[in-house]
VOPAGU-2260 file (C-alpha; in pm, 1 decimal, decimal comma):
REM VOPAGU-2260
SITE   aa  ch    i         X         Y         Z
SITE  MET   A    0       0,0       0,0       0,0
SITE  LYS   A    1     285,9     241,2      70,4
SITE  ILE   A    2     421,4     195,3    -280,2
SITE  MET   A    3      78,4     271,1    -425,5
SITE  LYS   A    4      54,1     590,9    -220,8
SITE  ARG   A    5     394,9     706,2    -336,8
SITE  ASN   A    6     294,2     649,8    -703,4
SITE  ILE   A    7     -27,4     845,8    -657,0
SITE  PHE   A    8     167,7    1126,2    -493,0
SITE  ALA   A    9     414,5    1129,7    -781,7
SITE  TYR   A   10     135,0    1153,6   -1036,0
SITE  LEU   A   11     -19,4    1444,1    -844,5
SITE  ILE   A   12     313,2    1629,7    -848,5
SITE  ILE   A   13     346,1    1577,4   -1225,9
SITE  GLY   A   14     -10,3    1697,3   -1276,8
SITE  LEU   A   15      56,2    2013,8   -1077,2
SITE  LEU   A   16     368,0    2083,9   -1279,3
SITE  VAL   A   17     172,8    2053,7   -1601,2
SITE  LEU   A   18    -111,4    2270,4   -1475,3
SITE  SER   A   19     127,4    2535,8   -1345,6
SITE  GLY   A   20     197,3    2633,2   -1710,3
SITE  CYS   A   21     492,0    2700,1   -1936,9
SITE  ASP   A   22     640,8    2977,4   -1721,8
SITE  TYR   A   23     706,8    2740,2   -1432,1
SITE  ASN   A   24     849,7    2470,6   -1658,3
SITE  GLU   A   25    1080,1    2711,1   -1838,1
SITE  LYS   A   26    1197,7    2865,7   -1507,7
SITE  ASN   A   27    1276,7    2535,2   -1339,2
SITE  PHE   A   28    1370,1    2316,4   -1637,7
SITE  GLU   A   29    1614,2    2497,4   -1862,7
SITE  GLY   A   30    1545,8    2452,3   -2232,4
SITE  PHE   A   31    1189,7    2323,0   -2177,1
SITE  ASN   A   32    1052,8    2534,6   -2464,7
SITE  ASP   A   33    1347,4    2494,3   -2701,7
SITE  ASN   A   34    1171,5    2216,3   -2892,3
SITE  PRO   A   35     797,1    2276,2   -2853,1
SITE  ILE   A   36     558,2    2011,0   -2979,3
SITE  THR   A   37     376,1    2137,9   -3284,9
SITE  ASP   A   38      93,3    2006,3   -3497,0
SITE  VAL   A   39      91,6    2205,5   -3820,3
SITE  VAL   A   40    -160,7    2057,4   -4061,8
SITE  ASN   A   41    -153,9    2081,4   -4441,5
SITE  TYR   A   42    -478,8    1915,9   -4539,5
SITE  ALA   A   43    -642,8    1864,7   -4877,5
SITE  GLY   A   44    -972,2    1686,2   -4927,8
SITE  ASP   A   45   -1346,3    1706,9   -4987,4
SITE  TYR   A   46   -1604,0    1885,4   -4775,3
SITE  THR   A   47   -1773,6    1620,9   -4560,2
SITE  GLY   A   48   -2011,7    1841,8   -4364,7
SITE  THR   A   49   -2378,2    1917,0   -4430,7
SITE  TYR   A   50   -2471,3    2117,3   -4739,1
SITE  PRO   A   51   -2773,8    2346,1   -4762,2
SITE  SER   A   52   -3090,9    2183,6   -4894,0
SITE  ASP   A   53   -2996,4    2257,2   -5256,2
SITE  GLY   A   54   -2677,3    2054,4   -5219,5
SITE  TYR   A   55   -2436,7    2345,8   -5269,3
SITE  PHE   A   56   -2333,3    2679,0   -5118,6
SITE  THR   A   57   -2413,7    3013,2   -5280,5
SITE  ASN   A   58   -2287,3    3236,8   -5000,3
SITE  ARG   A   59   -1917,7    3270,2   -4912,4
SITE  ALA   A   60   -1983,3    3348,1   -4545,5
SITE  ASN   A   61   -2201,4    3038,3   -4500,0
SITE  LEU   A   62   -1942,7    2828,1   -4679,7
SITE  ALA   A   63   -1660,1    2958,5   -4458,6
SITE  SER   A   64   -1860,2    2887,4   -4142,2
SITE  ALA   A   65   -1945,4    2532,6   -4250,5
SITE  VAL   A   66   -1591,2    2447,3   -4357,8
SITE  THR   A   67   -1452,8    2595,0   -4034,3
SITE  THR   A   68   -1683,5    2367,6   -3832,2
SITE  MET   A   69   -1562,2    2065,7   -4027,7
SITE  LEU   A   70   -1195,7    2154,9   -3974,7
SITE  LYS   A   71   -1247,2    2214,8   -3601,0
SITE  ASP   A   72   -1393,0    1865,9   -3570,9
SITE  MET   A   73   -1110,9    1711,6   -3772,5
SITE  PHE   A   74    -819,9    1904,7   -3616,6
SITE  PRO   A   75    -921,5    2032,1   -3271,1
SITE  TYR   A   76    -559,4    2084,2   -3161,6
SITE  CYS   A   77    -378,0    2207,3   -3472,2
SITE  ASP   A   78    -129,9    2494,0   -3451,7
SITE  ALA   A   79     -90,6    2827,3   -3624,2
SITE  GLY   A   80      36,2    2794,8   -3978,5
SITE  SER   A   81    -196,9    2507,4   -4061,3
SITE  THR   A   82    -365,5    2518,2   -4399,7
SITE  ALA   A   83    -644,0    2332,0   -4575,5
SITE  LYS   A   84    -775,9    2308,6   -4929,0
SITE  ILE   A   85   -1133,4    2184,3   -4928,3
SITE  ASN   A   86   -1326,9    2084,7   -5239,7
SITE  VAL   A   87   -1681,3    2221,9   -5209,4
SITE  GLN   A   88   -1984,9    2243,6   -5434,4
SITE  PHE   A   89   -2056,4    2611,1   -5497,3
SITE  GLY   A   90   -2338,3    2762,2   -5700,1
SITE  THR   A   91   -2266,2    3082,5   -5891,2
SITE  VAL   A   92   -2577,6    3282,3   -5978,7
SITE  THR   A   93   -2543,4    3473,5   -6303,6
SITE  GLN   A   94   -2752,9    3656,2   -6558,6
SITE  ASP   A   95   -2667,9    3638,6   -6925,3
SITE  PHE   A   96   -2828,1    3978,2   -6974,2
SITE  GLN   A   97   -2927,7    4267,6   -6751,8
SITE  PRO   A   98   -3248,3    4454,5   -6822,7
SITE  ALA   A   99   -3253,6    4832,3   -6836,5
SITE  ASP   A  100   -3543,3    5026,7   -6688,7
SITE  VAL   A  101   -3662,6    5097,0   -7041,8
SITE  SER   A  102   -3596,6    4914,9   -7369,6
SITE  TYR   A  103   -3669,3    5064,4   -7708,5
SITE  GLU   A  104   -3604,2    4954,7   -8067,3
SITE  LEU   A  105   -3569,3    5225,9   -8330,9
SITE  THR   A  106   -3833,5    5225,8   -8605,2
SITE  PRO   A  107   -3794,1    5344,6   -8966,2
SITE  ASP   A  108   -3966,7    5668,9   -8866,0
SITE  ASP   A  109   -3708,5    5721,5   -8589,8
SITE  TYR   A  110   -3420,6    5687,3   -8836,2
SITE  ASP   A  111   -3596,3    5932,6   -9069,9
SITE  THR   A  112   -3611,4    6197,7   -8795,4
SITE  MET   A  113   -3230,9    6178,3   -8782,2
SITE  GLY   A  114   -3202,1    6277,5   -9149,1
SITE  THR   A  115   -3260,3    6102,1   -9478,9
SITE  GLU   A  116   -2972,5    6245,3   -9679,8
SITE  SER   A  117   -2670,0    6045,7   -9790,3
SITE  GLY   A  118   -2460,2    5956,4   -9484,5
SITE  GLN   A  119   -2755,3    5997,3   -9246,2
SITE  PRO   A  120   -2941,1    5716,2   -9062,8
SITE  GLY   A  121   -3272,3    5768,5   -9243,4
SITE  ARG   A  122   -3115,3    5703,1   -9582,1
SITE  TYR   A  123   -3119,8    5323,4   -9528,6
SITE  ASP   A  124   -3278,2    5308,2   -9180,6
SITE  ASN   A  125   -2958,1    5200,1   -9009,8
SITE  PHE   A  126   -2621,9    5320,1   -8879,9
SITE  ASP   A  127   -2275,0    5246,8   -9015,3
SITE  SER   A  128   -1912,5    5303,0   -8916,0
SITE  LYS   A  129   -1901,8    5657,6   -9053,4
SITE  MET   A  130   -2180,8    5782,3   -8826,3
SITE  ASP   A  131   -2152,9    5912,1   -8469,2
SITE  ILE   A  132   -2407,1    5669,9   -8328,6
SITE  GLU   A  133   -2380,1    5793,0   -7970,1
SITE  ALA   A  134   -2449,3    6153,7   -8073,0
SITE  TYR   A  135   -2751,2    6056,2   -8284,0
SITE  LEU   A  136   -2897,2    5847,8   -8001,3
SITE  LYS   A  137   -2843,8    6119,1   -7739,3
SITE  ASP   A  138   -3029,3    6368,1   -7958,1
SITE  PHE   A  139   -3308,1    6114,0   -7998,3
SITE  LEU   A  140   -3329,1    6056,9   -7621,5
SITE  ASN   A  141   -3339,3    6429,9   -7549,7
SITE  VAL   A  142   -3654,0    6450,6   -7759,7
SITE  MET   A  143   -3829,9    6121,1   -7690,3
SITE  TYR   A  144   -3727,9    6052,7   -7328,0
SITE  SER   A  145   -3664,7    6396,5   -7183,9
SITE  ASP   A  146   -3896,3    6321,6   -6892,3
SITE  LEU   A  147   -3718,1    5998,6   -6786,9
SITE  ALA   A  148   -3614,0    6022,7   -6421,5
SITE  VAL   A  149   -3250,0    6083,7   -6328,9
SITE  ASN   A  150   -3045,7    5760,6   -6285,2
SITE  LYS   A  151   -3292,6    5555,7   -6488,1
SITE  THR   A  152   -3146,5    5345,6   -6769,8
SITE  ILE   A  153   -3262,0    5285,5   -7123,7
SITE  THR   A  154   -3136,8    5041,3   -7384,1
SITE  ILE   A  155   -3173,5    5141,4   -7748,9
SITE  SER   A  156   -3167,5    4865,1   -8011,5
SITE  TYR   A  157   -3067,4    4974,7   -8361,2
SITE  LYS   A  158   -2966,4    4838,2   -8698,5
SITE  TYR   A  159   -2598,4    4851,5   -8790,3
SITE  TYR   A  160   -2461,3    4788,5   -9137,7
SITE  SER   A  161   -2113,9    4648,6   -9202,4
SITE  GLY   A  162   -2127,1    4418,4   -9501,8
SITE  GLY   A  163   -2457,3    4299,5   -9358,1
SITE  THR   A  164   -2715,2    4432,3   -9116,0
SITE  THR   A  165   -2712,6    4329,7   -8751,4
SITE  THR   A  166   -2901,5    4443,4   -8444,2
SITE  GLN   A  167   -2688,9    4614,5   -8180,3
SITE  THR   A  168   -2763,5    4790,5   -7854,5
SITE  MET   A  169   -2636,4    5085,2   -7655,6
SITE  THR   A  170   -2743,1    5160,3   -7299,0
SITE  PHE   A  171   -2765,0    5507,6   -7146,7
SITE  GLN   A  172   -2818,6    5631,7   -6794,1
SITE  LYS   A  173   -2994,3    5963,5   -6736,8
SITE  SER   A  174   -2797,3    6218,8   -6536,1
SITE  ALA   A  175   -2904,3    6566,1   -6429,9
SITE  SER   A  176   -2751,7    6718,8   -6741,8
SITE  ASP   A  177   -2668,1    6442,5   -6990,0
SITE  TRP   A  178   -2706,8    6084,2   -7106,8
SITE  ASN   A  179   -2411,1    5864,8   -7007,4
SITE  VAL   A  180   -2325,6    5548,0   -7193,8
SITE  ILE   A  181   -2295,3    5259,7   -6948,4
SITE  GLU   A  182   -2186,9    4897,1   -6974,7
SITE  LEU   A  183   -2499,7    4689,0   -6944,2
SITE  VAL   A  184   -2529,9    4363,1   -7132,3
SITE  ALA   A  185   -2876,9    4406,6   -7275,5
SITE  PHE   A  186   -3054,1    4147,2   -7483,5
SITE  ALA   A  187   -3135,2    4192,1   -7851,0
SITE  PRO   A  188   -3290,2    3898,2   -8043,0
SITE  ASP   A  189   -3116,9    3780,7   -8357,1
SITE  GLU   A  190   -3445,0    3809,8   -8546,5
SITE  THR   A  191   -3792,3    3948,5   -8488,6
SITE  TYR   A  192   -4091,6    3794,4   -8662,3
SITE  THR   A  193   -4455,4    3907,7   -8655,4
SITE  LEU   A  194   -4715,0    3639,5   -8727,1
SITE  THR   A  195   -4935,1    3702,9   -9029,6
SITE  THR   A  196   -5289,7    3596,7   -9108,7
SITE  GLU   A  197   -5151,2    3313,1   -9320,8
SITE  ASP   A  198   -4934,7    3197,6   -9029,4
SITE  TYR   A  199   -5232,0    3170,2   -8794,2
SITE  ASP   A  200   -5428,0    2984,9   -9063,3
SITE  SER   A  201   -5143,5    2734,2   -9103,8
SITE  MET   A  202   -5190,8    2641,0   -8737,2
SITE  GLY   A  203   -5553,3    2542,0   -8795,0
SITE  THR   A  204   -5878,6    2726,9   -8859,9
SITE  ALA   A  205   -6121,0    2515,0   -8661,4
SITE  SER   A  206   -6285,9    2629,6   -8341,0
SITE  GLY   A  207   -6026,2    2666,8   -8065,8
SITE  GLN   A  208   -5738,4    2698,3   -8313,4
SITE  PRO   A  209   -5534,8    3017,6   -8388,0
SITE  GLY   A  210   -5658,8    3056,4   -8745,8
SITE  ARG   A  211   -6022,0    3082,4   -8635,4
SITE  PHE   A  212   -5980,3    3448,2   -8537,8
SITE  ASP   A  213   -5612,7    3500,4   -8627,0
SITE  ASN   A  214   -5497,8    3524,8   -8264,5
SITE  PHE   A  215   -5427,1    3327,0   -7949,8
SITE  ASP   A  216   -5628,7    3317,9   -7629,1
SITE  VAL   A  217   -5603,3    3175,6   -7279,0
SITE  ASN   A  218   -5729,9    2832,5   -7386,1
SITE  MET   A  219   -5450,1    2769,2   -7637,3
SITE  ASP   A  220   -5103,6    2618,1   -7581,7
SITE  ILE   A  221   -4918,6    2913,2   -7733,0
SITE  ASN   A  222   -4567,9    2764,7   -7697,6
SITE  MET   A  223   -4670,2    2441,8   -7867,3
SITE  TYR   A  224   -4812,2    2626,8   -8168,0
SITE  ILE   A  225   -4524,7    2874,2   -8201,8
SITE  THR   A  226   -4237,2    2626,6   -8155,4
SITE  ASN   A  227   -4389,1    2396,4   -8418,5
SITE  PHE   A  228   -4436,3    2695,1   -8647,9
SITE  LEU   A  229   -4071,4    2802,1   -8604,7
SITE  ARG   A  230   -3945,5    2446,9   -8663,2
SITE  ILE   A  231   -4133,5    2427,0   -8995,5
SITE  THR   A  232   -4080,1    2785,4   -9112,1
SITE  PHE   A  233   -3710,4    2824,4   -9018,3
SITE  PRO   A  234   -3555,7    2479,5   -9076,1
SITE  TYR   A  235   -3197,6    2603,3   -9121,8
SITE  THR   A  236   -3158,7    2807,0   -8803,4
SITE  ALA   A  237   -2815,1    2802,2   -8640,4
SITE  THR   A  238   -2774,1    2665,3   -8289,4
SITE  GLY   A  239   -2816,2    2938,5   -8028,5
SITE  GLU   A  240   -3016,1    3173,7   -8253,0
SITE  THR   A  241   -3298,8    3367,6   -8087,3
SITE  MET   A  242   -3627,5    3485,2   -8233,9
SITE  ALA   A  243   -3869,0    3740,2   -8092,3
SITE  VAL   A  244   -4217,2    3640,6   -8208,9
SITE  VAL   A  245   -4490,6    3903,9   -8205,3
SITE  TYR   A  246   -4845,1    3766,2   -8197,4
SITE  LYS   A  247   -5203,0    3872,0   -8133,3
SITE  TYR   A  248   -5353,7    3778,6   -7797,8
SITE  TYR   A  249   -5720,9    3806,0   -7708,0
SITE  ALA   A  250   -5822,6    3855,4   -7342,6
SITE  ASP   A  251   -6101,2    4046,8   -7169,1
SITE  ARG   A  252   -6255,7    4135,9   -7505,7
SITE  VAL   A  253   -5934,0    4315,8   -7612,0
SITE  THR   A  254   -5676,5    4202,7   -7869,1
SITE  SER   A  255   -5320,7    4323,1   -7809,5
SITE  ASP   A  256   -4968,6    4255,5   -7939,4
SITE  VAL   A  257   -4753,0    4030,4   -7723,2
SITE  THR   A  258   -4388,7    3933,6   -7776,6
SITE  ARG   A  259   -4228,4    3607,4   -7667,4
SITE  ILE   A  260   -3866,9    3513,6   -7721,6
SITE  TYR   A  261   -3758,7    3168,5   -7841,2
SITE  LYS   A  262   -3417,1    3007,0   -7870,3
SITE  TYR   A  263   -3300,7    2720,4   -8092,7
SITE  ASP   A  264   -3076,1    2458,4   -7927,1
SITE  GLY   A  265   -2980,9    2276,4   -8246,3
SITE  SER   A  266   -3279,9    2045,0   -8259,8
SITE  SER   A  267   -3580,7    2232,2   -8123,0
SITE  TRP   A  268   -3718,2    2572,4   -8025,8
SITE  ALA   A  269   -3809,4    2665,6   -7667,4
SITE  GLU   A  270   -3928,3    2979,6   -7495,8
SITE  TYR   A  271   -3631,0    3174,6   -7363,0
SITE  ASN   A  272   -3603,7    3431,8   -7084,7
SITE  PRO   A  273   -3276,7    3619,6   -7141,6
SITE  TYR   A  274   -3301,4    3789,4   -6803,0
SITE  ALA   A  275   -3352,3    3478,0   -6594,0
SITE  GLU   A  276   -3091,4    3400,6   -6330,6
SITE  THR   A  277   -2889,2    3086,7   -6391,3
SITE  THR   A  278   -2714,9    2890,0   -6117,9
SITE  THR   A  279   -2401,7    2705,9   -6229,4
SITE  VAL   A  280   -2274,4    2453,4   -5975,0
SITE  THR   A  281   -1904,0    2372,3   -5986,3
SITE  THR   A  282   -1643,8    2220,2   -5757,0
SITE  MET   A  283   -1445,2    2504,3   -5604,8
SITE  ILE   A  284   -1155,1    2503,1   -5360,8
SITE  ALA   A  285   -1185,8    2680,9   -5028,0
SITE  GLU   A  286    -830,5    2766,0   -4921,7
SITE  MET   A  287    -824,6    2800,1   -4543,1
SITE  SER   A  288    -553,3    2903,1   -4298,5
SITE  PHE   A  289    -533,4    2870,9   -3920,5
SITE  GLY   A  290    -386,4    3168,2   -3736,3
SITE  GLY   A  291    -378,5    3009,5   -3393,8
SITE  THR   A  292    -736,6    3064,2   -3280,4
SITE  THR   A  293    -966,1    3044,5   -3582,9
SITE  TRP   A  294    -975,7    2914,7   -3938,6
SITE  GLU   A  295   -1009,8    3184,8   -4204,2
SITE  LEU   A  296   -1117,9    3160,2   -4568,2
SITE  ASP   A  297    -827,2    3305,1   -4767,3
SITE  ARG   A  298    -973,9    3257,3   -5112,9
SITE  LEU   A  299   -1229,2    3056,0   -5302,6
SITE  MET   A  300   -1071,8    2917,7   -5613,5
SITE  GLY   A  301   -1282,7    2843,2   -5918,1
SITE  GLY   A  302   -1127,4    2507,5   -5995,8
SITE  THR   A  303    -802,8    2317,8   -6031,4
SITE  ALA   A  304    -560,7    2281,7   -6317,7
SITE  THR   A  305    -322,6    1992,0   -6254,7
SITE  TYR   A  306      12,4    1953,6   -6427,8
SITE  THR   A  307     228,1    1645,5   -6376,7
SITE  MET   A  308     598,1    1655,1   -6455,5
SITE  VAL   A  309     713,3    1413,7   -6724,8
SITE  GLU   A  310    1060,2    1321,8   -6847,7
SITE  ALA   A  311    1085,2    1628,5   -7072,6
SITE  ASP   A  312    1008,1    1858,6   -6777,9
SITE  TYR   A  313    1280,6    1705,9   -6563,3
SITE  GLN   A  314    1521,9    1745,1   -6855,2
SITE  TYR   A  315    1405,8    2107,0   -6898,4
SITE  LEU   A  316    1530,7    2178,7   -6545,8
SITE  VAL   A  317    1856,5    1998,8   -6619,1
SITE  ASP   A  318    1907,8    2204,7   -6935,0
SITE  TRP   A  319    1831,3    2528,5   -6748,7
SITE  VAL   A  320    2090,1    2446,0   -6482,7
SITE  ALA   A  321    2348,5    2361,1   -6750,4
SITE  ILE   A  322    2312,6    2711,9   -6893,0
SITE  ASN   A  323    2246,4    2920,0   -6581,6
SITE  LYS   A  324    2420,9    2733,6   -6299,0
SITE  PRO   A  325    2677,5    2503,7   -6465,0
SITE  ALA   A  326    2861,1    2441,5   -6137,4
SITE  TYR   A  327    2556,7    2241,2   -6024,2
SITE  MET   A  328    2560,7    2000,4   -6318,7
SITE  SER   A  329    2624,4    1633,0   -6252,2
SITE  THR   A  330    2974,6    1515,4   -6333,3
SITE  GLN   A  331    2837,2    1169,1   -6417,3
SITE  SER   A  332    2537,3    1236,9   -6644,2
SITE  ASP   A  333    2394,5    1513,1   -6858,9
SITE  GLN   A  334    2048,7    1396,9   -6743,6
SITE  GLU   A  335    2098,8    1505,9   -6381,6
SITE  GLU   A  336    2180,2    1825,8   -6194,0
SITE  TYR   A  337    2245,4    1928,2   -5833,9
SITE  TYR   A  338    2051,2    2256,9   -5800,6
SITE  PHE   A  339    1691,8    2127,1   -5810,5
SITE  GLY   A  340    1799,7    1763,3   -5791,9
SITE  SER   A  341    1625,6    1687,5   -6119,5
SITE  SER   A  342    1688,2    1365,1   -6307,2
SITE  SER   A  343    1531,0    1294,1   -6644,2
SITE  LYS   A  344    1697,2     953,9   -6633,8
SITE  TYR   A  345    1468,0     851,2   -6345,0
SITE  SER   A  346    1198,3    1119,9   -6391,4
SITE  ASN   A  347    1216,2    1239,5   -6032,4
SITE  ILE   A  348    1361,8    1498,3   -5796,9
SITE  ASN   A  349    1633,4    1353,1   -5576,7
SITE  ASN   A  350    1573,1    1457,3   -5214,5
SITE  ASN   A  351    1804,7    1202,2   -5057,0
SITE  TYR   A  352    1972,4    1388,5   -4772,3
SITE  ASN   A  353    2302,3    1197,4   -4788,0
SITE  THR   A  354    2326,1    1257,2   -5162,3
SITE  TRP   A  355    2277,2    1631,2   -5115,3
SITE  LYS   A  356    2531,6    1645,3   -4831,6
SITE  ASN   A  357    2795,6    1437,4   -5009,2
SITE  TYR   A  358    2748,1    1519,9   -5377,8
SITE  TYR   A  359    2520,3    1824,2   -5418,4
SITE  ASN   A  360    2696,3    2038,9   -5157,6
SITE  ILE   A  361    2857,2    2283,4   -5400,2
SITE  ASP   A  362    3114,5    2503,4   -5221,2
SITE  GLY   A  363    2994,0    2363,8   -4885,3
SITE  TYR   A  364    2676,1    2572,6   -4867,5
SITE  LEU   A  365    2491,8    2289,0   -4690,3
SITE  ASP   A  366    2756,1    2243,3   -4421,3
SITE  GLY   A  367    2609,5    2231,5   -4069,8
SITE  MET   A  368    2249,0    2202,7   -4187,9
SITE  THR   A  369    2008,8    1949,0   -4041,0
SITE  ASN   A  370    1797,8    1728,4   -4266,1
SITE  ASP   A  371    1494,9    1951,4   -4201,8
SITE  GLN   A  372    1694,0    2257,8   -4307,1
SITE  ILE   A  373    1812,5    2082,6   -4621,8
SITE  GLN   A  374    1454,7    1979,9   -4695,9
SITE  THR   A  375    1355,7    2346,0   -4674,3
SITE  VAL   A  376    1620,3    2427,1   -4935,4
SITE  MET   A  377    1486,6    2147,1   -5156,6
SITE  ASN   A  378    1129,1    2276,7   -5123,3
SITE  ASP   A  379    1233,1    2634,3   -5196,3
SITE  ARG   A  380    1418,8    2520,0   -5508,7
SITE  MET   A  381    1111,5    2338,2   -5642,7
SITE  GLU   A  382     894,1    2637,8   -5563,6
SITE  GLU   A  383    1137,5    2843,7   -5771,5
SITE  ALA   A  384    1129,2    2586,4   -6052,0
SITE  PHE   A  385     751,4    2587,8   -6076,3
SITE  ILE   A  386     705,3    2966,0   -6045,3
SITE  THR   A  387     979,0    3081,8   -6281,1
SITE  LEU   A  388    1024,0    2793,0   -6524,5
SITE  LEU   A  389     761,5    2522,0   -6546,5
SITE  LEU   A  390     428,8    2700,8   -6492,5
SITE  PRO   A  391     511,7    2979,2   -6741,1
SITE  ALA   A  392     598,3    2704,4   -6992,0
SITE  TRP   A  393     284,1    2501,6   -6922,6
SITE  VAL   A  394      23,4    2778,5   -6894,3
SITE  GLU   A  395     -23,7    2994,0   -7200,4
SITE  THR   A  396    -302,1    3211,4   -7054,9
SITE  PRO   A  397    -298,2    3213,3   -6671,4
SITE  ASP   A  398    -631,2    3231,8   -6487,8
SITE  ASP   A  399    -629,2    3406,9   -6150,7
SITE  GLY   A  400    -936,4    3206,3   -6049,4
SITE  LEU   A  401    -766,8    2867,9   -6071,0
SITE  SER   A  402    -552,6    2670,4   -5832,5
SITE  TYR   A  403    -252,5    2529,8   -6020,3
SITE  VAL   A  404    -147,1    2194,1   -5877,6
SITE  CYS   A  405     198,8    2078,5   -5982,9
SITE  VAL   A  406     273,7    1709,3   -5932,4
SITE  TYR   A  407     627,9    1573,0   -5921,5
SITE  ALA   A  408     808,2    1260,8   -5805,9
SITE  ILE   A  409    1042,8    1269,5   -5507,2
SITE  TYR   A  410    1312,1    1016,3   -5430,4
SITE  GLY   A  411    1414,7     996,5   -5063,5
SITE  GLY   A  412    1380,5    1296,6   -4832,1
SITE  LEU   A  413    1014,2    1329,5   -4736,6
SITE  GLY   A  414     960,5     977,7   -4866,7
SITE  THR   A  415     972,2     832,3   -5217,0
SITE  GLY   A  416     648,4     897,5   -5405,2
SITE  ASN   A  417     441,6    1162,6   -5579,9
SITE  TYR   A  418     393,0    1504,4   -5421,2
SITE  SER   A  419     214,1    1823,7   -5518,1
SITE  MET   A  420     269,2    2195,1   -5477,4
SITE  SER   A  421     -14,6    2441,5   -5534,0
SITE  PHE   A  422       6,2    2790,8   -5679,7
SITE  ILE   A  423    -222,3    3075,2   -5783,2
SITE  TYR   A  424    -170,9    3345,2   -6043,5
SITE  ASN   A  425    -145,9    3705,1   -5923,4
SITE  LYS   A  426    -285,2    3906,9   -6212,1
SITE  GLU   A  427    -177,7    4243,3   -6066,8
SITE  GLU   A  428     185,9    4136,4   -6040,3
SITE  ALA   A  429     168,2    3902,7   -6341,8
SITE  LYS   A  430     330,8    3609,2   -6167,0
SITE  PHE   A  431     253,3    3277,2   -6002,0
SITE  GLU   A  432     255,3    3257,4   -5622,3
SITE  TYR   A  433     312,3    2964,5   -5389,0
SITE  VAL   A  434      16,7    2844,9   -5177,4
SITE  VAL   A  435      91,9    2511,1   -5016,0
SITE  GLY   A  436     304,6    2197,1   -5045,7
SITE  PRO   A  437     474,7    1966,9   -5091,3
SITE  THR   A  438     180,1    1742,0   -5006,7
SITE  LYS   A  439     209,1    1364,5   -5047,8
SITE  LEU   A  440     -44,9    1217,5   -5288,5
């Protein structure tokens, strides 16, 4: 029993020492904090938490909160400097076109008011490259829309001739003293077609059919009639073409003109709303970092472009070293070098610590370094290789919304196998930047 008591007493003393904190330990045990235990995480994987009911996120703040919760559960004791790259389903809501407050299409009479002489719009009821379109339209707006409220927008559709006639648009915003051209992607159909009496008759003239009174009403399936009509009447339409169809509609004892827009997908026509919001769901990468207390969303990348080094890439590094750092070339083979450790003979990067110390140690610059310090040099060299040499060679048009994952083979060092480093493109500085890695695959 005495031995048991002594053991319990010893455990209590150890517990008190631990609870007394780092200051006590450092004061009474010299060097206690020289080698602190750390748990720096570099994680890459899929989001495994709960998605909203739609199955994807559309809000960055909600995404960040959900991913943070997942990481807290996975790594409750990680240290500052930890990073994570989480694949998440994210829905981007877009509009192909943005409607102005007012839309107007110029008529032949409108062109005529702008002048009918040679070189004027009314001559052929269109504009061309020799005309000051903006000036003509501003004059038109000052007359026709002088009472439009300040800050309201209006899109004018007009005909433009350049070897052929197309429909173009220009959008203006009313200011206190002028009309300002603004960038607003407004919709203009490729063609506009108004149904004729013969067209209605071709759809049937019996009771309840459009040709009976040359119009549609609430009891008719308008889309069925019009899409069939377009399929028969315009058999050679190009994929993606749009058609604004103007038709007569009878309701409440009044017949009025109504316009519906249709789009051809290559095989059939369907009603098309150019101003509808579209949600595109893609796999995006939430890049997170841990500062010591909380996880933060650093950036949300729009996707991943992966490049894997092949024999020619390893040789590219060898050739670069031969020209730019010849002292680091292998004395045994023109397929190997000592700066990056690249070998096209084996298609890998040699990270063997003994090899670097004994053969790659040009002018003794590695003398006195630990293996961890040498590994840091190795990692920095590969970061340099990807940023300055390989990525610029691989990527013709960099995208600042992508995460560039570079895969390469390591021999020795961290462990023989495939590893990745990730980079992003900084458009402002026109260069690639390191994000994380090497990460074992």
